[in-house]
C-alpha positions in Angstrom: 5.3 11.5 -14.8 8.0 10.0 -12.4 11.0 11.0 -14.5 12.7 7.6 -14.1 14.3 5.6 -17.0 12.8 2.2 -17.6 15.2 -0.6 -18.5 13.9 -3.8 -20.2 14.6 -6.3 -22.9 12.8 -4.8 -25.9 12.8 -8.1 -27.8 11.4 -10.1 -24.9 8.4 -7.7 -24.4 7.7 -6.7 -28.0 4.5 -8.8 -28.1 3.2 -7.6 -24.7 0.2 -5.3 -25.0 -1.7 -3.8 -22.0 -4.8 -1.6 -22.0 -5.3 -0.4 -18.5 -6.4 2.7 -16.6 -4.4 3.5 -13.5 -5.2 6.3 -11.1 -3.6 7.6 -7.9 -1.9 4.4 -6.9 1.7 4.5 -5.7 4.3 3.8 -8.4 5.2 0.4 -6.8 1.5 -0.6 -7.0 1.2 0.4 -10.7 4.4 -1.5 -11.5 3.1 -4.6 -9.6 -0.1 -4.6 -11.7 1.7 -4.1 -15.0 4.4 -6.7 -14.3 1.9 -9.3 -13.0 -0.1 -8.9 -16.2 3.0 -9.7 -18.4 4.5 -12.3 -16.0 7.5 -10.2 -15.1 9.1 -8.6 -12.1 10.5 -5.2 -11.4 13.1 -3.5 -9.3 13.1 0.2 -8.4 16.4 2.0 -7.6 17.9 5.4 -8.0 19.0 4.3 -11.5 15.4 3.8 -12.6 13.0 0.9 -13.1 14.2 -2.5 -14.3 11.7 -4.9 -15.7 12.7 -8.5 -16.2 10.8 -11.6 -17.5 10.3 -13.9 -20.4 7.9 -11.7 -22.2 4.6 -12.4 -23.9 3.8 -14.9 -26.6 
């Protein structure tokens, strides 16, 4: 939808599952909801989206 690559540690987040419906929110708002849910943070740049955190257990 936004044509941006997402960079994250696949191993750290392999046990994170989210079932959520998002609508017309801005991209930053969507990312904030998702990262708060999995106890992570994000940065948005011209290189894409970077998600960092310790993951889910």
